[in-house]
Each structure stands twice: as C-alpha cells, then as structure tokens.
N, C-alpha and C positions, 0 to 999 in steps of 0.2 A: 209492490211490491214484495212475495215475497218471502214470510220470513221464516230464513231453513232455523231448524230443532233435527238436536247430536240423537239419533237412535243411543237406550240404553247399553246398548253393546257396543258402536262405537267409542261413545266416553268412555268407558273400559275397555279400551281397547288403549287408549288416550294413557289412561290413570297406569296400563302398568309400563309403556310404555316408556311414558316419562316412569319411574320407582325403578326401570331397565339399561335405560341412559342417564341418572341421573349420577354415578362419579366420575362418568367424561364426563359431564361439562361442569363438572366442582372440580375436571382437575382442569381442564378449559379456563375456563375464571385468573386460577392459581396461575397456569401459565401468561395467564397473558396477565397479568398482575405483579410475576417475577420478570417478564420483559416489559414494563413502560416505567422499574424501577429501573426494571438497566440501562434503556433509552436515556433518563433521566444521570446517571450515572457517568455515561458517557457522551453527552452536549458537558456537561462537566468538565473534563476531562479532557476535552477540544478546547476549550473552554483554556484552558491552562497552555496546553500545547500552546494556543496561538501564541496568547499572550507571551513568553519565550521567546520561543521564534520570528516573532516579528520583526526580529533585528537582521538575524538571521537570512531573512530573505527579501529583507530590507534591500539588501551588499550582494545579495547571491543570483537577482534576479524573479524573486521567488520557490526555490529548490528548498528545501527541507532535509533536517538532519536524518532521519527518514531516504532522503535520494540525497540523499550525497554520502554517509559515513554507513558504513560498513560496523560491526557486533564481531570483534572472534576470541571468543574465550580458550586460551592455547594450552593442553596438559606440562609445569615443567618439568617432569617423572622425577619434580620429589616429593614429601608424603611430609606426613607433619607431626606431631605426637604422639598422637593418637591411628595412626598406618592410614587417613585422609589423601590420595589422590589435590598435592595444590595443585590451581587453575589462577593462569591470568588473564585478562581479560586487556583483548587494543583494539583503538576504535582509527576506522584509519579510511579517506581520504577508497570511493569509490571509482571513483571519475575523474584524478589529480589533473587531466595536460585536460580537457575539456573546461576544467571549471578554474584555475589561472590558467591563462590565455600562455602562449610559449613568448616570448620576443623579443628579434633577437640581436642580438652583439650591438655595440651601436658603429662595430668597424668591420662588421662582417659589410664584403661585396655584393649586391645580384644578381642574380646564376643570370648566367648566360642561354644562347638557346643555345640547343646539343646541336648534333651533327643531322641526328637520324630526325629531328621536325628541317632541318633544310634537303635530309634525304629522301623526307615526305610531298614537298613541298616540288618539288625537279620537277617527276614525274609529268605531273596535274596541268604546271606549264607546258613543257614538253604536248600530252595529251592536246593540245587546246589551241596550238599551233597548225 
C-alpha cells in the first residue's frame, strides 16, 4: 500500500481551517457539557418525582398529578402594600368525572326501554314477513 503524504499547501489549508473553526468547536464542546449537566439534573428530578408520585400512580391506575391536576393562578383584584396585585393559586382536577366513577344511588331503578327503541324494532319485523 502506498503511503500518502499531504502537500504543504494542503497542510496550510488544514491549519487555516482549524484556526477559523476553533471558536465554533469550543462553543459546541461547551454546549455539549451543559447538555450533559442538564440531563443529569433532569434524571435526578425525575427520580424525585417518581418517588413522590408512586402512591398516586398506585391509586389511580398509573396517572400522575401532571395528568390529573391543573394549576391556575387567579388575580384576586386586590393589591398588597407595595401596590403589586395579589394572586391566588388554585389546583383543580382536570377530569373529575373520569377519575372518580359515578355510582348510581342504591334506591335508583334500572332504566326502562324507551318507546323509540321499540318503534324502531317493529318496522324491522314487518319487513322480514
């Protein structure tokens, strides 16, 4: 196999290009380091969230508070002593009907068939004859 050597012009071009792109390479390395640090922090936060929400997931069939609760900040219309508006934070269920199943009262009677369903069934029987 023949050994390939770079010409002095190509080596000079490599050096100039390396010199020109170094600020971008440095910036890329810095951003990659920030991404790695942020990913580690995100993993730590996810572990903490899972620990807090484990009992909730067990009772709700796998739902988390993010999926069940909405956070609303309401302006009360009042101001504090510095003149800043006073706000109140309220946490509400997003799907109250689907999470807590509604059960009919014990004294409720079962629903009877309506006249519409029996009327619809009669024409089918007549056409079959």
